[in-house]
NUBA-882725 format. One record per residue (C-alpha): residue in one letter; residue number from 1; x, y, z. Coordinates in nm, 3 decimals, always signed. Example, Ala and Ser with C-alpha at 12.3 -4.5 7.8 and 13.67 -1.06 7.14 Angstrom:
BEGIN
+---+-----+---------+---------+---------+
! r !   k !      c1 !      c2 !      c3 !
+---+-----+---------+---------+---------+
! A !   1 !  +1.230 !  -0.450 !  +0.780 !
! S !   2 !  +1.367 !  -0.106 !  +0.714 !
+---+-----+---------+---------+---------+
% end
This chain:
BEGIN
+---+-----+---------+---------+---------+
! r !   k !      c1 !      c2 !      c3 !
+---+-----+---------+---------+---------+
! M !   1 !  +1.246 !  +1.299 !  -0.963 !
! K !   2 !  +1.132 !  +1.628 !  -0.851 !
! I !   3 !  +1.312 !  +1.908 !  -0.676 !
! I !   4 !  +1.142 !  +2.208 !  -0.462 !
! I !   5 !  +1.356 !  +2.473 !  -0.358 !
! P !   6 !  +1.222 !  +2.701 !  -0.083 !
! M !   7 !  +1.397 !  +3.045 !  -0.130 !
! A !   8 !  +1.149 !  +3.350 !  -0.068 !
! G !   9 !  +1.339 !  +3.470 !  +0.233 !
! M !  10 !  +1.455 !  +3.825 !  +0.211 !
! G !  11 !  +1.835 !  +3.748 !  +0.302 !
! K !  12 !  +1.876 !  +3.999 !  +0.544 !
! R !  13 !  +2.213 !  +3.878 !  +0.698 !
! M !  14 !  +2.362 !  +3.901 !  +0.347 !
! R !  15 !  +2.281 !  +4.262 !  +0.317 !
! P !  16 !  +2.365 !  +4.499 !  +0.126 !
! H !  17 !  +2.430 !  +4.201 !  -0.150 !
! T !  18 !  +2.069 !  +4.107 !  -0.122 !
! L !  19 !  +1.921 !  +4.440 !  -0.177 !
! T !  20 !  +1.907 !  +4.390 !  -0.572 !
! I !  21 !  +1.940 !  +4.021 !  -0.598 !
! P !  22 !  +1.807 !  +3.732 !  -0.378 !
! K !  23 !  +2.072 !  +3.553 !  -0.183 !
! P !  24 !  +2.034 !  +3.224 !  -0.428 !
! L !  25 !  +2.129 !  +3.413 !  -0.707 !
! I !  26 !  +2.465 !  +3.547 !  -0.585 !
! S !  27 !  +2.730 !  +3.448 !  -0.785 !
! L !  28 !  +3.015 !  +3.252 !  -0.654 !
! A !  29 !  +3.321 !  +3.163 !  -0.926 !
! G !  30 !  +3.089 !  +3.240 !  -1.208 !
! K !  31 !  +2.781 !  +3.026 !  -1.074 !
! S !  32 !  +2.503 !  +3.119 !  -0.857 !
! I !  33 !  +2.460 !  +2.959 !  -0.521 !
! V !  34 !  +2.124 !  +2.783 !  -0.646 !
! Q !  35 !  +2.274 !  +2.668 !  -0.973 !
! R !  36 !  +2.555 !  +2.503 !  -0.789 !
! L !  37 !  +2.295 !  +2.343 !  -0.534 !
! V !  38 !  +2.102 !  +2.197 !  -0.819 !
! E !  39 !  +2.422 !  +2.051 !  -0.986 !
! E !  40 !  +2.552 !  +1.891 !  -0.678 !
! I !  41 !  +2.192 !  +1.744 !  -0.590 !
! A !  42 !  +2.198 !  +1.604 !  -0.965 !
! G !  43 !  +2.542 !  +1.434 !  -0.875 !
! V !  44 !  +2.426 !  +1.198 !  -0.603 !
! I !  45 !  +2.072 !  +1.107 !  -0.723 !
! P !  46 !  +2.014 !  +0.816 !  -0.948 !
! D !  47 !  +1.714 !  +0.960 !  -1.152 !
! K !  48 !  +1.690 !  +1.203 !  -1.390 !
! I !  49 !  +1.551 !  +1.538 !  -1.258 !
! D !  50 !  +1.207 !  +1.611 !  -1.439 !
! E !  51 !  +1.081 !  +1.916 !  -1.245 !
! I !  52 !  +1.258 !  +2.185 !  -1.039 !
! G !  53 !  +1.020 !  +2.420 !  -0.863 !
! F !  54 !  +1.139 !  +2.757 !  -0.701 !
! V !  55 !  +0.939 !  +2.875 !  -0.408 !
! I !  56 !  +1.026 !  +3.268 !  -0.443 !
! G !  57 !  +0.890 !  +3.603 !  -0.323 !
! N !  58 !  +0.821 !  +3.913 !  -0.550 !
! F !  59 !  +1.161 !  +3.892 !  -0.725 !
! G !  60 !  +1.096 !  +4.003 !  -1.042 !
! R !  61 !  +1.048 !  +3.877 !  -1.386 !
! E !  62 !  +1.430 !  +3.865 !  -1.466 !
! T !  63 !  +1.522 !  +3.672 !  -1.154 !
! E !  64 !  +1.213 !  +3.397 !  -1.264 !
! E !  65 !  +1.370 !  +3.373 !  -1.600 !
! E !  66 !  +1.724 !  +3.304 !  -1.468 !
! L !  67 !  +1.589 !  +3.058 !  -1.227 !
! L !  68 !  +1.391 !  +2.874 !  -1.534 !
! S !  69 !  +1.712 !  +2.871 !  -1.708 !
! I !  70 !  +1.889 !  +2.698 !  -1.448 !
! A !  71 !  +1.645 !  +2.437 !  -1.451 !
! A !  72 !  +1.645 !  +2.415 !  -1.835 !
! R !  73 !  +2.036 !  +2.361 !  -1.806 !
! T !  74 !  +1.987 !  +2.076 !  -1.591 !
! G !  75 !  +1.753 !  +1.904 !  -1.825 !
! A !  76 !  +1.458 !  +1.978 !  -1.632 !
! K !  77 !  +1.117 !  +2.158 !  -1.649 !
! G !  78 !  +1.126 !  +2.477 !  -1.420 !
! K !  79 !  +0.828 !  +2.607 !  -1.250 !
! I !  80 !  +0.768 !  +2.908 !  -1.011 !
! F !  81 !  +0.588 !  +2.941 !  -0.717 !
! Y !  82 !  +0.509 !  +3.235 !  -0.459 !
! Q !  83 !  +0.530 !  +3.264 !  -0.069 !
! H !  84 !  +0.382 !  +3.616 !  +0.004 !
! Q !  85 !  +0.398 !  +3.548 !  +0.368 !
! P !  86 !  +0.693 !  +3.417 !  +0.585 !
! L !  87 !  +0.509 !  +3.148 !  +0.761 !
! G !  88 !  +0.762 !  +2.867 !  +0.755 !
! T !  89 !  +0.907 !  +2.589 !  +0.601 !
! A !  90 !  +0.626 !  +2.373 !  +0.597 !
! H !  91 !  +0.392 !  +2.653 !  +0.447 !
! A !  92 !  +0.674 !  +2.738 !  +0.181 !
! I !  93 !  +0.688 !  +2.381 !  +0.056 !
! L !  94 !  +0.315 !  +2.348 !  +0.021 !
! C !  95 !  +0.321 !  +2.660 !  -0.181 !
! A !  96 !  +0.448 !  +2.402 !  -0.438 !
! D !  97 !  +0.181 !  +2.133 !  -0.374 !
! E !  98 !  +0.137 !  +2.069 !  -0.728 !
! M !  99 !  +0.499 !  +1.905 !  -0.718 !
! L ! 100 !  +0.409 !  +1.705 !  -0.431 !
! S ! 101 !  +0.386 !  +1.358 !  -0.597 !
! G ! 102 !  +0.611 !  +1.067 !  -0.628 !
! K ! 103 !  +0.979 !  +1.117 !  -0.534 !
! V ! 104 !  +1.055 !  +1.441 !  -0.422 !
! I ! 105 !  +1.371 !  +1.640 !  -0.280 !
! I ! 106 !  +1.332 !  +1.925 !  -0.102 !
! A ! 107 !  +1.663 !  +2.148 !  -0.044 !
! Y ! 108 !  +1.691 !  +2.471 !  +0.116 !
! A ! 109 !  +1.891 !  +2.732 !  -0.116 !
! D ! 110 !  +2.119 !  +2.875 !  +0.125 !
! T ! 111 !  +2.344 !  +2.579 !  +0.168 !
! L ! 112 !  +2.585 !  +2.386 !  -0.057 !
! F ! 113 !  +2.754 !  +2.064 !  +0.018 !
! K ! 114 !  +3.010 !  +1.817 !  -0.126 !
! A ! 115 !  +2.915 !  +1.435 !  -0.119 !
! D ! 116 !  +3.035 !  +1.131 !  -0.255 !
! F ! 117 !  +2.765 !  +0.887 !  -0.224 !
! E ! 118 !  +2.488 !  +0.790 !  -0.444 !
! M ! 119 !  +2.123 !  +0.844 !  -0.289 !
! D ! 120 !  +1.941 !  +0.508 !  -0.235 !
! D ! 121 !  +1.578 !  +0.631 !  -0.361 !
! S ! 122 !  +1.387 !  +0.285 !  -0.241 !
! K ! 123 !  +1.391 !  +0.444 !  +0.120 !
! D ! 124 !  +1.103 !  +0.597 !  +0.275 !
! G ! 125 !  +1.308 !  +0.899 !  +0.324 !
! I ! 126 !  +1.630 !  +1.048 !  +0.370 !
! I ! 127 !  +1.758 !  +1.351 !  +0.553 !
! W ! 128 !  +2.102 !  +1.461 !  +0.484 !
! V ! 129 !  +2.319 !  +1.540 !  +0.786 !
! Q ! 130 !  +2.653 !  +1.656 !  +0.881 !
! K ! 131 !  +2.842 !  +1.630 !  +1.209 !
! V ! 132 !  +2.898 !  +1.960 !  +1.379 !
! D ! 133 !  +3.101 !  +2.086 !  +1.685 !
! N ! 134 !  +2.812 !  +2.306 !  +1.828 !
! P ! 135 !  +2.496 !  +2.118 !  +1.782 !
! E ! 136 !  +2.307 !  +2.346 !  +1.996 !
! S ! 137 !  +2.305 !  +2.588 !  +1.734 !
! F ! 138 !  +2.110 !  +2.341 !  +1.485 !
! G ! 139 !  +1.827 !  +2.102 !  +1.447 !
! V ! 140 !  +1.979 !  +1.771 !  +1.501 !
! V ! 141 !  +1.873 !  +1.375 !  +1.453 !
! E ! 142 !  +1.889 !  +1.096 !  +1.697 !
! L ! 143 !  +1.987 !  +0.760 !  +1.544 !
! N ! 144 !  +1.934 !  +0.427 !  +1.647 !
! Q ! 145 !  +2.180 !  +0.122 !  +1.584 !
! E ! 146 !  +2.027 !  +0.072 !  +1.244 !
! G ! 147 !  +2.093 !  +0.442 !  +1.166 !
! N ! 148 !  +1.759 !  +0.533 !  +1.139 !
! I ! 149 !  +1.624 !  +0.846 !  +1.295 !
! T ! 150 !  +1.430 !  +0.807 !  +1.627 !
! A ! 151 !  +1.368 !  +1.180 !  +1.698 !
! F ! 152 !  +1.417 !  +1.543 !  +1.578 !
! H ! 153 !  +1.570 !  +1.791 !  +1.824 !
! E ! 154 !  +1.574 !  +2.183 !  +1.749 !
! K ! 155 !  +1.892 !  +2.348 !  +1.911 !
! P ! 156 !  +1.895 !  +2.126 !  +2.211 !
! R ! 157 !  +2.049 !  +2.296 !  +2.521 !
! Q ! 158 !  +2.205 !  +1.960 !  +2.638 !
! F ! 159 !  +2.389 !  +1.727 !  +2.436 !
! I ! 160 !  +2.180 !  +1.484 !  +2.240 !
! S ! 161 !  +2.339 !  +1.443 !  +1.896 !
! D ! 162 !  +2.591 !  +1.620 !  +1.660 !
! M ! 163 !  +2.442 !  +1.522 !  +1.352 !
! A ! 164 !  +2.284 !  +1.840 !  +1.232 !
! I ! 165 !  +2.020 !  +1.861 !  +0.952 !
! I ! 166 !  +2.153 !  +2.073 !  +0.658 !
! G ! 167 !  +1.834 !  +2.142 !  +0.506 !
! I ! 168 !  +1.805 !  +1.869 !  +0.209 !
! Y ! 169 !  +1.543 !  +1.586 !  +0.233 !
! Y ! 170 !  +1.425 !  +1.309 !  +0.005 !
! F ! 171 !  +1.069 !  +1.176 !  +0.015 !
! R ! 172 !  +0.969 !  +0.862 !  -0.178 !
! D ! 173 !  +0.599 !  +0.956 !  -0.138 !
! G ! 174 !  +0.520 !  +1.309 !  -0.225 !
! D ! 175 !  +0.165 !  +1.297 !  -0.179 !
! Y ! 176 !  +0.223 !  +1.164 !  +0.184 !
! L ! 177 !  +0.419 !  +1.452 !  +0.256 !
! K ! 178 !  +0.173 !  +1.702 !  +0.100 !
! N ! 179 !  -0.106 !  +1.537 !  +0.343 !
! E ! 180 !  +0.092 !  +1.589 !  +0.633 !
! L ! 181 !  +0.212 !  +1.935 !  +0.555 !
! Q ! 182 !  -0.147 !  +2.041 !  +0.486 !
! Y ! 183 !  -0.265 !  +1.880 !  +0.820 !
! L ! 184 !  -0.019 !  +2.121 !  +1.031 !
! I ! 185 !  -0.181 !  +2.420 !  +0.811 !
! D ! 186 !  -0.560 !  +2.284 !  +0.890 !
! K ! 187 !  -0.479 !  +2.236 !  +1.253 !
! G ! 188 !  -0.260 !  +2.553 !  +1.304 !
! I ! 189 !  -0.003 !  +2.344 !  +1.443 !
! K ! 190 !  +0.315 !  +2.576 !  +1.466 !
! T ! 191 !  +0.651 !  +2.586 !  +1.648 !
! G ! 192 !  +0.808 !  +2.903 !  +1.750 !
! G ! 193 !  +0.528 !  +3.089 !  +1.530 !
! E ! 194 !  +0.569 !  +2.892 !  +1.209 !
! F ! 195 !  +0.464 !  +2.591 !  +1.050 !
! G ! 196 !  +0.779 !  +2.369 !  +1.052 !
! I ! 197 !  +0.855 !  +2.063 !  +0.853 !
! T ! 198 !  +0.999 !  +1.904 !  +1.147 !
! D ! 199 !  +0.667 !  +1.884 !  +1.282 !
! A ! 200 !  +0.537 !  +1.680 !  +0.978 !
! L ! 201 !  +0.849 !  +1.475 !  +0.996 !
! Q ! 202 !  +0.785 !  +1.342 !  +1.368 !
! N ! 203 !  +0.385 !  +1.291 !  +1.254 !
! M ! 204 !  +0.514 !  +1.081 !  +0.961 !
! M ! 205 !  +0.794 !  +0.886 !  +1.188 !
! H ! 206 !  +0.521 !  +0.804 !  +1.454 !
! K ! 207 !  +0.306 !  +0.663 !  +1.163 !
! G ! 208 !  +0.560 !  +0.436 !  +1.090 !
! T ! 209 !  +0.784 !  +0.607 !  +0.806 !
! R ! 210 !  +1.123 !  +0.535 !  +0.853 !
! F ! 211 !  +1.407 !  +0.822 !  +0.802 !
! S ! 212 !  +1.736 !  +0.734 !  +0.728 !
! T ! 213 !  +2.045 !  +0.956 !  +0.679 !
! D ! 214 !  +2.316 !  +1.038 !  +0.433 !
! T ! 215 !  +2.621 !  +1.224 !  +0.558 !
! V ! 216 !  +2.770 !  +1.504 !  +0.328 !
! T ! 217 !  +3.154 !  +1.505 !  +0.306 !
! E ! 218 !  +3.139 !  +1.907 !  +0.367 !
! W ! 219 !  +2.859 !  +2.144 !  +0.468 !
! L ! 220 !  +2.919 !  +2.490 !  +0.298 !
! D ! 221 !  +2.712 !  +2.762 !  +0.438 !
! C ! 222 !  +2.593 !  +3.081 !  +0.267 !
! G ! 223 !  +2.427 !  +3.243 !  +0.553 !
! N ! 224 !  +2.657 !  +3.574 !  +0.582 !
! K ! 225 !  +2.924 !  +3.733 !  +0.423 !
! D ! 226 !  +3.219 !  +3.571 !  +0.591 !
! A ! 227 !  +3.074 !  +3.240 !  +0.574 !
! T ! 228 !  +2.995 !  +3.292 !  +0.198 !
! V ! 229 !  +3.351 !  +3.399 !  +0.124 !
! F ! 230 !  +3.480 !  +3.074 !  +0.312 !
! T ! 231 !  +3.232 !  +2.876 !  +0.088 !
! H ! 232 !  +3.346 !  +3.061 !  -0.214 !
! Q ! 233 !  +3.704 !  +2.954 !  -0.116 !
! R ! 234 !  +3.624 !  +2.574 !  -0.091 !
! I ! 235 !  +3.443 !  +2.595 !  -0.427 !
! L ! 236 !  +3.767 !  +2.716 !  -0.594 !
! E ! 237 !  +3.980 !  +2.469 !  -0.421 !
! Y ! 238 !  +3.720 !  +2.183 !  -0.544 !
! H ! 239 !  +3.736 !  +2.301 !  -0.890 !
! R ! 240 !  +4.137 !  +2.417 !  -0.900 !
! N ! 241 !  +4.200 !  +2.151 !  -1.173 !
! E ! 242 !  +3.944 !  +2.311 !  -1.406 !
! K ! 243 !  +3.984 !  +2.606 !  -1.659 !
! L ! 244 !  +3.860 !  +2.896 !  -1.434 !
! I ! 245 !  +3.977 !  +3.198 !  -1.646 !
! A ! 246 !  +3.807 !  +3.311 !  -1.956 !
! G ! 247 !  +4.041 !  +3.283 !  -2.274 !
! N ! 248 !  +3.929 !  +3.668 !  -2.329 !
! V ! 249 !  +4.074 !  +3.819 !  -2.001 !
! E ! 250 !  +4.305 !  +4.113 !  -2.050 !
! I ! 251 !  +4.608 !  +4.080 !  -1.819 !
! H ! 252 !  +4.912 !  +4.360 !  -1.826 !
! D ! 253 !  +5.184 !  +4.335 !  -1.594 !
! S ! 254 !  +4.953 !  +4.144 !  -1.320 !
! I ! 255 !  +5.001 !  +3.806 !  -1.134 !
! I ! 256 !  +4.730 !  +3.552 !  -1.080 !
! I ! 257 !  +4.773 !  +3.325 !  -0.776 !
! E ! 258 !  +4.532 !  +3.030 !  -0.841 !
! P ! 259 !  +4.293 !  +2.901 !  -0.767 !
! C ! 260 !  +4.073 !  +3.199 !  -0.909 !
! Y ! 261 !  +3.786 !  +3.254 !  -1.135 !
! I ! 262 !  +3.827 !  +3.544 !  -1.403 !
! G ! 263 !  +3.517 !  +3.615 !  -1.608 !
! P ! 264 !  +3.495 !  +3.707 !  -1.961 !
! N ! 265 !  +3.607 !  +4.051 !  -2.044 !
! A ! 266 !  +3.767 !  +4.127 !  -1.730 !
! K ! 267 !  +4.084 !  +4.357 !  -1.718 !
! L ! 268 !  +4.379 !  +4.312 !  -1.480 !
! L ! 269 !  +4.637 !  +4.592 !  -1.487 !
! N ! 270 !  +4.911 !  +4.592 !  -1.246 !
! S ! 271 !  +4.779 !  +4.398 !  -0.983 !
! V ! 272 !  +4.789 !  +4.063 !  -0.785 !
! I ! 273 !  +4.506 !  +3.849 !  -0.782 !
! G ! 274 !  +4.435 !  +3.532 !  -0.557 !
! P ! 275 !  +4.436 !  +3.296 !  -0.440 !
! Y ! 276 !  +4.098 !  +3.232 !  -0.383 !
! V ! 277 !  +3.922 !  +3.534 !  -0.592 !
! S ! 278 !  +3.655 !  +3.569 !  -0.846 !
! I ! 279 !  +3.627 !  +3.852 !  -1.084 !
! G ! 280 !  +3.316 !  +3.898 !  -1.249 !
! D ! 281 !  +3.265 !  +3.962 !  -1.631 !
! N ! 282 !  +3.365 !  +4.315 !  -1.751 !
! S ! 283 !  +3.537 !  +4.413 !  -1.437 !
! I ! 284 !  +3.842 !  +4.607 !  -1.440 !
! I ! 285 !  +4.098 !  +4.573 !  -1.164 !
! D ! 286 !  +4.375 !  +4.837 !  -1.153 !
! H ! 287 !  +4.704 !  +4.849 !  -0.905 !
! C ! 288 !  +4.507 !  +4.613 !  -0.659 !
! V ! 289 !  +4.628 !  +4.332 !  -0.431 !
! I ! 290 !  +4.308 !  +4.104 !  -0.393 !
! E ! 291 !  +4.306 !  +3.789 !  -0.206 !
! N ! 292 !  +4.033 !  +3.564 !  -0.068 !
! S ! 293 !  +3.753 !  +3.768 !  -0.220 !
! V ! 294 !  +3.437 !  +3.785 !  -0.449 !
! V ! 295 !  +3.416 !  +4.083 !  -0.696 !
! Q ! 296 !  +3.096 !  +4.093 !  -0.914 !
! K ! 297 !  +3.038 !  +4.177 !  -1.268 !
! H ! 298 !  +3.090 !  +4.533 !  -1.408 !
! T ! 299 !  +3.284 !  +4.647 !  -1.107 !
! S ! 300 !  +3.584 !  +4.889 !  -1.129 !
! M ! 301 !  +3.848 !  +4.897 !  -0.856 !
! K ! 302 !  +4.165 !  +5.091 !  -0.830 !
! N ! 303 !  +4.444 !  +5.136 !  -0.574 !
! M ! 304 !  +4.299 !  +4.875 !  -0.329 !
! V ! 305 !  +4.416 !  +4.605 !  -0.114 !
! V ! 306 !  +4.154 !  +4.386 !  +0.000 !
! N ! 307 !  +4.097 !  +4.044 !  +0.173 !
! N ! 308 !  +3.815 !  +3.833 !  +0.299 !
! S ! 309 !  +3.566 !  +4.091 !  +0.108 !
! M ! 310 !  +3.247 !  +4.078 !  -0.122 !
! I ! 311 !  +3.217 !  +4.335 !  -0.378 !
! G ! 312 !  +2.882 !  +4.367 !  -0.561 !
! H ! 313 !  +2.808 !  +4.458 !  -0.935 !
! H ! 314 !  +2.836 !  +4.787 !  -1.104 !
! V ! 315 !  +3.093 !  +4.910 !  -0.795 !
! D ! 316 !  +3.322 !  +5.172 !  -0.844 !
! I ! 317 !  +3.563 !  +5.190 !  -0.580 !
! Q ! 318 !  +3.924 !  +5.364 !  -0.535 !
! R ! 319 !  +4.061 !  +5.353 !  -0.170 !
! N ! 320 !  +4.244 !  +5.112 !  +0.086 !
! P ! 321 !  +3.988 !  +4.933 !  +0.286 !
! E ! 322 !  +4.082 !  +4.572 !  +0.374 !
! D ! 323 !  +3.760 !  +4.366 !  +0.484 !
! L ! 324 !  +3.457 !  +4.483 !  +0.289 !
! S ! 325 !  +3.096 !  +4.401 !  +0.228 !
! V ! 326 !  +2.984 !  +4.644 !  -0.046 !
! G ! 327 !  +2.651 !  +4.574 !  -0.237 !
! D ! 328 !  +2.556 !  +4.676 !  -0.610 !
! F ! 329 !  +2.566 !  +5.027 !  -0.743 !
! N ! 330 !  +2.818 !  +5.168 !  -0.509 !
! Q ! 331 !  +3.070 !  +5.419 !  -0.530 !
! I ! 332 !  +3.346 !  +5.473 !  -0.246 !
! R ! 333 !  +3.646 !  +5.673 !  -0.336 !
+---+-----+---------+---------+---------+
% end
């Protein structure tokens, strides 16, 4: 089994946090978004993951090494591919064309999920979906009585279906998918000015491919700050029975209300932390009350009352804001 993860986007809705790192490498409770995505996929597929391809922009050598390390920790070989122009999802996948053979999963790196099924890889194709309250904001699928997809609809203005595509796809024949994606490029077939995977899916379905669905238990978005803070809360809830506080954390006159993640070498001084808080490695929290927030590595906070916030790496901050989105290497006093 192979996994291709397109992640070349700029992550503009997550700025300033994406000014220094790509969004999928933002850490939530000690692990990056993309690492958690890979682990969740590995938990529902029956086969071993042989290769993971990351389609990225010009993110730098450090990012590439981290992505290859994520693949290695999964027992897979990592590969790096580049998408230099934002030409759409079909184009992004085709940038990893050498991996489009045999069984392939395509997974977009800005979404996480929880699921309790095991994928049936004998099917032609599977599209993972979740029931939503506002289908007009999503791409949705229409199903027949057998549970197979009969049509795709992008942000329908009138109600057609409430089963939204979450951005994870399985294909039994990667070569077939590659040919259909290449056809879109060769013929200049675009939707909304981009080469979209849905156009390829429609064409494959018209040729007889049967796409079924798997429904996830929970779909967790990482599209913007507030959504990511909520996703972080859900991650901590799912893992609340695990050891989330490093053994060498210094705790002085402080209270931790679990679930919380506290990274190695962090210091908590006269503070109340939690619930639903992550404190990154080597961060110092002094005289603070922090709830439902993410604080990254090497950050110092003093005299703060914080809720529903994301604080980046190497931040030095002393004041009393309550709802923050602070990027890396900032000082606020």
